[in-house]
C-alpha positions as a Python dict, from the first residue, in 0.01 Angstrom:
ca = {
    (1, 'M'): (0, 0, 0),
    (2, 'A'): (87, -230, 293),
    (3, 'G'): (34, -612, 302),
    (4, 'I'): (74, -913, 511),
    (5, 'S'): (101, -1263, 403),
    (6, 'G'): (108, -1599, 544),
    (7, 'V'): (258, -1950, 459),
    (8, 'N'): (255, -2126, 776),
    (9, 'G'): (-43, -1932, 897),
    (10, 'N'): (-408, -2010, 853),
    (11, 'I'): (-739, -1853, 768),
    (12, 'T'): (-1080, -1958, 909),
    (13, 'F'): (-1428, -1868, 763),
    (14, 'S'): (-1672, -1941, 1054),
    (15, 'G'): (-1779, -2283, 900),
    (16, 'A'): (-1813, -2141, 536),
    (17, 'L'): (-1511, -2285, 353),
    (18, 'G'): (-1424, -2642, 298),
    (19, 'G'): (-1035, -2661, 275),
    (20, 'N'): (-711, -2633, 413),
    (21, 'I'): (-545, -2300, 355),
    (22, 'K'): (-172, -2327, 247),
    (23, 'S'): (-107, -1951, 166),
    (24, 'W'): (-286, -1627, 204),
    (25, 'T'): (-234, -1253, 163),
    (26, 'A'): (-393, -930, 295),
    (27, 'N'): (-351, -602, 122),
    (28, 'F'): (-421, -277, 297),
    (29, 'T'): (-485, 35, 71),
    (30, 'R'): (-573, 388, 144),
    (31, 'A'): (-723, 632, -92),
    (32, 'S'): (-574, 986, -94),
    (33, 'V'): (-793, 1282, -182),
    (34, 'D'): (-640, 1591, -346),
    (35, 'I'): (-731, 1896, -161),
    (36, 'S'): (-489, 2139, -312),
    (37, 'A'): (-607, 2491, -336),
    (38, 'F'): (-551, 2733, -617),
    (39, 'G'): (-206, 2882, -599),
    (40, 'G'): (-69, 2588, -394),
    (41, 'A'): (305, 2522, -482),
    (42, 'T'): (264, 2147, -392),
    (43, 'R'): (-11, 1888, -367),
    (44, 'N'): (-199, 1876, -43),
    (45, 'R'): (-370, 1534, 22),
    (46, 'A'): (-608, 1417, 283),
    (47, 'V'): (-638, 1067, 416),
    (48, 'G'): (-914, 873, 264),
    (49, 'L'): (-1084, 544, 328),
    (50, 'I'): (-887, 226, 397),
    (51, 'D'): (-961, -84, 205),
    (52, 'L'): (-860, -452, 275),
    (53, 'T'): (-855, -718, -5),
    (54, 'G'): (-657, -1046, -28),
    (55, 'S'): (-646, -1400, -170),
    (56, 'M'): (-589, -1742, -29),
    (57, 'T'): (-499, -2084, -192),
    (58, 'G'): (-523, -2420, -39),
    (59, 'S'): (-638, -2774, -63),
    (60, 'L'): (-1011, -2883, -72),
    (61, 'D'): (-1165, -3072, 205),
    (62, 'N'): (-1403, -3342, 67),
    (63, 'T'): (-1619, -3331, 365),
    (64, 'T'): (-1742, -2973, 316),
    (65, 'S'): (-1842, -2799, -2),
    (66, 'P'): (-1570, -2546, -98),
    (67, 'T'): (-1811, -2315, -268),
    (68, 'V'): (-2035, -2243, 43),
    (69, 'A'): (-1872, -1906, 112),
    (70, 'F'): (-1911, -1809, -269),
    (71, 'T'): (-2250, -1937, -364),
    (72, 'G'): (-2424, -2016, -30),
    (73, 'N'): (-2375, -1693, 175),
    (74, 'T'): (-2585, -1393, 116),
    (75, 'V'): (-2402, -1185, 394),
    (76, 'A'): (-2035, -1133, 476),
    (77, 'A'): (-1865, -1414, 658),
    (78, 'N'): (-1618, -1348, 946),
    (79, 'I'): (-1269, -1421, 833),
    (80, 'T'): (-972, -1469, 1071),
    (81, 'L'): (-626, -1430, 934),
    (82, 'T'): (-340, -1579, 1153),
    (83, 'A'): (2, -1481, 1070),
    (84, 'E'): (134, -1674, 1373),
    (85, 'T'): (15, -1753, 1722),
    (86, 'G'): (-126, -1443, 1882),
    (87, 'N'): (-110, -1229, 1563),
    (88, 'T'): (-455, -1211, 1390),
    (89, 'L'): (-685, -997, 1201),
    (90, 'L'): (-1062, -1056, 1221),
    (91, 'F'): (-1318, -874, 986),
    (92, 'P'): (-1621, -945, 781),
    (93, 'A'): (-1549, -1031, 418),
    (94, 'I'): (-1709, -1149, 100),
    (95, 'I'): (-1558, -1403, -156),
    (96, 'D'): (-1556, -1226, -490),
    (97, 'S'): (-1396, -1491, -703),
    (98, 'F'): (-1330, -1856, -661),
    (99, 'T'): (-1134, -2121, -863),
    (100, 'V'): (-1099, -2499, -808),
    (101, 'G'): (-872, -2732, -990),
    (102, 'V'): (-667, -3048, -967),
    (103, 'A'): (-290, -3067, -960),
    (104, 'V'): (-61, -3306, -1142),
    (105, 'D'): (-27, -3517, -827),
    (106, 'G'): (-413, -3546, -788),
    (107, 'E'): (-445, -3286, -509),
    (108, 'A'): (-776, -3084, -544),
    (109, 'T'): (-682, -2730, -491),
    (110, 'F'): (-869, -2385, -481),
    (111, 'S'): (-797, -2016, -482),
    (112, 'A'): (-1018, -1729, -376),
    (113, 'N'): (-1008, -1373, -358),
    (114, 'Y'): (-1185, -1185, -78),
    (115, 'A'): (-1251, -821, 22),
    (116, 'I'): (-1376, -651, 344),
    (117, 'A'): (-1748, -595, 372),
    (118, 'S'): (-1852, -383, 660),
    (119, 'T'): (-2101, -129, 769),
    (120, 'A'): (-1874, 8, 1042),
    (121, 'T'): (-1791, 376, 1026),
    (122, 'T'): (-1423, 334, 1124),
    (123, 'F'): (-1154, 92, 995),
    (124, 'A'): (-1086, 1, 1367),
    (125, 'G'): (-1455, -89, 1402),
    (126, 'A'): (-1437, -310, 1110),
    (127, 'V'): (-1113, -485, 1165),
    (128, 'T'): (-1006, -642, 1491),
    (129, 'A'): (-619, -666, 1504),
    (130, 'S'): (-450, -875, 1788),
    (131, 'W'): (-76, -844, 1767),
    (132, 'S'): (161, -961, 2040),
}
């Protein structure tokens, strides 16, 4: 599994999330398929499908509902992960869990988990990566 994470980066949800992201992660996994034949001395594996999942945490924005992406959307939202200027990943995603809370200092916080949701036939067709 490979992953990227951001602390000073940001995340945008095409107008679907009310909050300021403080931290996010993106995990890339790839299934492997065992295609070993009878009599094979070692395992022979083929490359399988790539998956992208992740999480984010941040502070709620009181001008926008933080749950819009979770309760209001019936289709995937476009998500852009920015590790630093010029280094971004763009893909359609769904929010599959969402938590809100209040910290001791009174800050309203949230955390959410997301996963890629695409009908593209290739990973490159589903994820647009711009890395400089």
